[in-house]
C-alpha positions in Angstrom: 10.4 4.9 109.2 8.8 1.6 110.3 5.2 1.9 111.4 4.3 1.6 115.0 0.7 2.0 116.0 1.7 3.9 119.1 4.8 6.0 119.7 5.7 7.6 123.0 6.7 11.3 122.8 8.9 12.9 125.5 9.1 16.5 126.6 12.2 17.4 124.6 10.8 16.4 121.3 7.5 18.2 122.0 9.4 21.3 123.1 11.5 21.2 119.9 8.3 21.0 117.8 6.7 24.0 119.5 9.8 26.1 119.8 10.8 27.5 116.4 14.1 28.6 117.8 15.1 25.0 118.9 18.0 23.6 116.9 15.9 20.5 116.1 12.6 22.2 115.3 12.7 21.6 111.5 13.6 17.9 111.8 11.1 17.3 114.5 8.4 19.1 112.5 9.2 16.9 109.5 9.0 13.8 111.7 5.6 14.8 113.1 4.2 15.8 109.7 5.1 12.3 108.3 4.1 10.3 111.4 0.9 8.3 111.1 1.2 6.7 114.5 -0.9 7.7 117.6 1.4 9.8 119.8 1.2 9.1 123.5 2.6 11.1 126.4 2.0 11.6 130.2 0.8 14.5 132.3 4.3 14.9 133.7 5.6 15.4 130.2 2.8 17.9 129.5 3.9 19.8 132.7 7.6 19.8 131.5 6.7 21.1 128.1 4.6 23.9 129.7 7.5 24.9 131.9 9.9 24.8 129.0 7.6 27.0 127.0 6.9 29.3 129.9 8.4 32.4 128.2 5.7 32.2 125.5 2.1 32.1 126.6 0.8 32.0 123.0 2.9 28.9 122.2 1.8 27.3 125.6 -1.8 27.7 124.6 -1.2 26.3 121.1 0.3 23.2 122.7 -2.6 22.9 125.2 -5.1 23.2 122.4 -3.4 20.5 120.5 -3.5 18.3 123.6 -7.2 19.2 124.0 -7.8 18.2 120.4 -6.1 14.8 121.2 -3.2 15.2 118.8 -1.4 13.5 121.7 -3.0 10.9 123.9 -2.2 11.9 127.5 -2.3 8.7 129.5 -2.8 9.2 133.3 -0.7 7.4 135.8 -2.3 4.8 138.0 -1.2 3.9 141.5 0.7 0.8 140.2 2.6 3.1 137.8 4.0 5.1 140.8 5.3 1.8 142.3 6.9 0.9 139.0 8.4 4.4 138.7 9.9 4.0 142.2 11.5 0.7 141.1 12.9 2.4 138.0 14.1 5.3 140.0 16.1 2.9 142.2 17.3 0.9 139.2 18.6 4.0 137.4 19.9 5.7 140.5 23.1 6.6 138.7 21.1 8.8 136.2 19.6 12.1 137.2 16.1 11.3 138.4 13.6 12.4 135.7 10.1 11.6 136.7 8.7 12.4 133.3 11.1 10.0 131.5 10.3 7.2 134.0 6.6 7.8 133.6 7.0 7.2 129.9 8.9 3.9 130.6 6.1 2.8 133.0 3.4 3.6 130.5 5.4 1.9 127.7 5.4 -1.3 129.8 1.7 -1.1 130.6 0.6 -0.4 127.1 3.3 -2.4 125.4 4.5 0.5 123.4 7.8 -0.3 121.7 8.8 3.0 120.2 9.7 6.4 121.5 10.3 9.7 119.7 13.0 11.4 121.8 16.1 13.6 121.6 17.1 12.3 125.1 20.0 9.9 125.2 18.9 8.6 128.6 16.4 6.4 126.7 19.2 4.5 125.1 20.2 3.4 128.7 16.6 2.6 129.7 16.2 0.6 126.5 19.1 -1.7 127.4 17.5 -2.8 130.7 13.9 -2.6 129.8 11.7 -5.8 130.3 10.8 -5.8 126.7 13.7 -6.2 124.3 11.9 -4.5 121.4 11.9 -1.1 123.0 13.7 1.3 120.7 14.0 4.9 119.9 12.6 6.3 116.6 15.3 7.4 114.1 15.0 10.9 115.5 18.0 11.1 117.8 20.5 13.9 118.4 23.3 11.9 116.9 21.3 11.4 113.7 20.2 15.0 113.2 
């Protein structure tokens, strides 16, 4: 895996890491164990992961403690980010609206983050039309697992 100083992480990959029953848990765990990059996410992704893990309070707390220990940098959205998310929501109106995904795109543009760890194929579409041509997914994609 090529090194990126910062890698965005979306809800799906975080859920797979914390959910031992997820089909991609082992691959995601291996990815995180070998990753030396700073992992960045947004509060909306944190919220999604908490909802996805809602059946297991212990695992939710494990995830929250990892966030508290800054294993993941949680970047808050600024007012300008909401304007950009609204633009993206219009631009990708043919896709199901996913605020968490669009928040990651907005943060990637602000912080110039060119890599994302995801299992979500929507990011392939976002990548094609993103302002920065170097935006790419990490090798961890459903098709490759």
